[in-house]
C-alpha positions, -999 to +999 in steps of 0.1 A: +000+000+000+013+032-009+024+051+024+004+084+033+018+115+020+020+131+055+036+098+070+064+097+041+072+137+047+072+131+085+096+103+084+119+124+061+117+154+085+108+147+119+122+179+132+101+199+107+070+182+119+075+186+155+084+223+151+055+228+133+032+213+159+049+233+186+043+265+164+006+256+159+001+252+198+017+284+207-004+302+181-036+285+194-027+297+230-018+333+219-048+336+197-078+359+214-108+341+224-128+357+194-125+381+166-137+417+169-169+408+151-175+379+175-169+402+205-195+428+191-221+403+184-220+387+217-216+420+236-248+429+256-260+464+253-258+487+284-289+507+294-279+535+315-311+556+312-347+548+301-371+571+285-391+576+317-361+581+337-348+609+312-379+627+312-381+629+351-346+639+352-349+667+326-384+681+337-388+677+374-410+707+381-430+703+347-468+702+351-467+682+317-447+670+290-459+673+254-447+648+228-444+669+196-438+651+162-422+674+134-429+661+099-399+676+079-402+691+043-375+688+019-365+725+025-362+720+064-341+686+056-317+709+037-317+737+062-309+714+091-282+695+071-265+728+063-264+738+099-254+703+110-228+697+084-244+665+073-271+648+052-304+645+069-325+617+059-351+616+087-388+625+077-398+629+110-383+642+145-397+641+180-393+665+207-405+662+244-413+697+258-417+702+295-442+728+304-452+748+334-479+776+334-483+769+298-445+778+291-418+755+278-391+746+304-369+731+279-369+706+250-353+668+250-346+650+219-338+613+220-317+600+190-294+572+176-263+574+160-241+546+146-207+543+165-184+516+151-211+490+143-241+495+164-264+524+174-257+547+204-291+559+220-285+593+234-306+622+246-301+660+241-316+687+264-319+720+252-329+754+267-354+778+250-329+797+236-316+767+217-282+761+238-276+725+250-282+721+286-275+684+288-263+653+269-265+617+281-259+584+267-290+563+273-280+529+257-246+519+246-240+486+225-204+486+214-177+467+233-155+497+230-157+535+232-180+536+260-159+566+275-182+588+256-207+586+283-185+602+308-194+638+320-158+650+310-165+644+275-203+652+273-199+685+292-179+700+261-214+703+244-230+724+273-239+760+260-235+751+224-262+759+197-267+756+160-242+786+154-212+771+175-182+757+164-181+718+171-143+714+160-133+720+194-147+690+208-117+667+222-115+631+209-109+600+233-082+576+223-098+542+214-132+560+209-128+579+177-158+567+160-182+570+189-169+606+195-176+616+158-208+599+160-220+618+192-207+648+179-227+645+147-257+636+168-257+669+188-252+690+159-282+676+142-304+681+176-295+717+179-299+725+141-333+708+141-345+729+171-332+760+155-350+753+121-382+736+136-387+760+165-368+790+163-368+799+127-402+789+123-416+815+149-401+842+129 
């Protein structure tokens, strides 16, 4: 019977075969438990804030909270995009308005942006004059980049409005994509408020 090709090769070069097995074993031991895709697929979302908690936190003294749906015209999409420096494809945006004595206390927007692979759910709270009062990550679904939920990063947005320069937002090592996504999300929120509320009143 003809010898197996591997047996024939191993008898000729036993040292090479032993070295190959040792190398293979070392590579297995050094290999990470899973690929980046596997890690992201198996990663469980972290919920930091529910919508109810966000509303209670944002409007503690409100007599009522109105949910206002704004359907966007093509002109409004274009105008928001110009202010935010991005293409706006949303056909509708929702604002939560806390009111007391019939007057708005502020506006809350909940939105989603893609970090590296998955959506980041966040909220932006706006004062009546259109400046940012608060920004918080509500749900984070990535295995990396979660530092964007820290106050040291999010507080950089406070006080900004649709006319502000967002290029001075500092990045975070290892979270570049999440930083970029959050910055775009906040810019979109302040631009939408400017167009749908402040400019609409004129």
